[in-house]
Wavefront OBJ file of the C-alpha trace (Angstrom):
o trace
v 194.499 63.184 89.817
v 196.289 65.036 92.472
v 197.762 62.932 95.505
v 195.774 63.640 98.624
v 197.719 64.967 101.698
v 196.950 64.587 105.294
v 197.462 68.367 105.853
v 195.200 69.251 103.027
v 192.459 67.012 104.496
v 192.994 68.756 107.924
v 192.726 72.045 106.326
v 189.398 71.040 104.704
v 187.976 69.711 107.895
v 189.055 72.890 109.667
v 187.309 75.075 107.119
v 184.326 72.892 107.495
v 184.064 73.561 111.293
v 184.973 77.007 110.960
v 181.752 77.706 109.018
v 179.826 77.012 112.270
v 182.530 78.086 114.944
v 183.102 81.685 115.505
v 184.668 83.520 118.589
v 182.880 86.761 119.666
v 183.990 89.298 122.173
v 182.462 87.710 125.128
v 183.164 84.018 124.171
v 186.424 84.190 121.958
v 187.702 80.978 120.210
v 190.430 78.810 121.540
v 192.475 77.638 118.551
v 194.573 74.549 118.516
v 197.493 73.855 116.123
v 199.984 70.961 116.525
v 203.136 70.315 114.436
v 205.532 67.259 114.880
v 207.551 69.097 117.320
v 205.160 71.617 119.109
v 201.756 72.557 120.146
v 200.238 76.037 119.852
v 196.989 77.675 121.306
v 195.678 80.985 120.490
v 192.386 82.840 121.917
v 190.934 84.767 118.998
v 188.145 87.216 118.813
v 186.904 86.787 115.276
v 184.467 89.866 115.167
v 187.536 92.059 115.410
v 189.988 89.712 113.957
v 192.531 89.865 116.838
v 194.414 87.209 118.509
v 193.968 88.122 122.332
v 196.311 85.463 123.852
v 198.742 82.821 122.739
v 200.710 80.101 124.359
v 202.956 77.394 122.752
v 205.640 75.048 123.609
v 208.056 77.541 121.799
v 207.142 80.577 124.143
v 210.270 81.989 126.053
v 208.350 81.221 129.475
v 207.189 77.651 128.592
v 210.134 76.455 126.720
v 212.204 75.696 129.746
v 209.331 74.420 131.841
v 208.203 71.831 129.155
v 212.037 70.666 128.389
v 212.278 66.740 129.007
v 208.411 66.277 129.296
v 206.428 64.016 127.164
v 204.444 65.724 124.237
v 201.120 65.043 125.899
v 202.380 66.699 129.230
v 203.609 69.439 127.203
v 200.141 69.930 125.636
v 198.724 70.134 129.042
v 201.109 72.742 130.245
v 200.402 74.872 127.402
v 196.669 74.538 128.069
v 197.141 75.597 131.779
v 199.276 78.680 130.584
v 196.822 79.815 128.160
v 193.980 79.550 130.705
v 196.093 81.334 133.133
v 196.800 84.132 130.703
v 193.048 84.246 129.773
v 192.022 84.565 133.371
v 194.567 87.646 133.799
v 192.794 89.388 130.968
v 189.200 88.384 132.427
v 188.320 85.605 129.836
v 186.578 82.743 131.476
v 184.422 81.239 128.766
v 185.800 80.075 125.175
v 184.625 78.111 122.140
v 187.015 75.233 121.418
v 188.365 74.872 118.039
v 190.558 71.757 117.416
v 191.651 72.977 114.073
v 190.655 69.721 112.084
v 192.672 67.572 114.438
v 191.067 64.460 116.193
v 190.175 65.267 119.872
v 192.739 62.599 121.082
v 196.216 62.711 122.645
v 197.735 66.222 122.692
v 194.616 68.061 121.500
v 192.682 66.546 124.421
v 195.531 67.076 126.836
v 195.618 70.609 125.959
v 191.798 70.993 126.478
v 191.935 69.258 129.782
v 194.791 71.648 130.809
v 192.735 74.664 129.872
v 189.627 73.273 131.840
v 191.933 72.602 134.777
v 193.254 76.201 134.606
v 189.655 77.506 134.841
v 188.474 78.163 131.356
v 184.900 76.959 130.302
v 183.924 75.328 127.120
l 1 2 3 4 5 6 7 8 9 10 11 12 13 14 15 16 17 18 19 20 21 22 23 24 25 26 27 28 29 30 31 32 33 34 35 36 37 38 39 40 41 42 43 44 45 46 47 48 49 50 51 52 53 54 55 56 57 58 59 60 61 62 63 64 65 66 67 68 69 70 71 72 73 74 75 76 77 78 79 80 81 82 83 84 85 86 87 88 89 90 91 92 93 94 95 96 97 98 99 100 101 102 103 104 105 106 107 108 109 110 111 112 113 114 115 116 117 118 119 120 121
């Protein structure tokens, strides 16, 4: 019997959620991925298969801004940045996809930051 891993379990949860959650042109999907060191957000149009906007803690613009912040504060800054970029492209409403992660801590902070930035979900 194979050893169960946390990342495999997360991928399984994400696949299960993705059966129901899909981003369309008028309401794209806000996808979240977090690693131990960073957090990444993408706004994706699944009907066309395109990533419209992305923001992360490793972005050139955000890297200096988030230096020295706590991880939850970094996540909030990434959420605000992705919302700001989305508004500049005319996107106001999205479907939130937490990527199989629990809606606590950094994932929640990113969602709150995106809401503060003006995204609706």
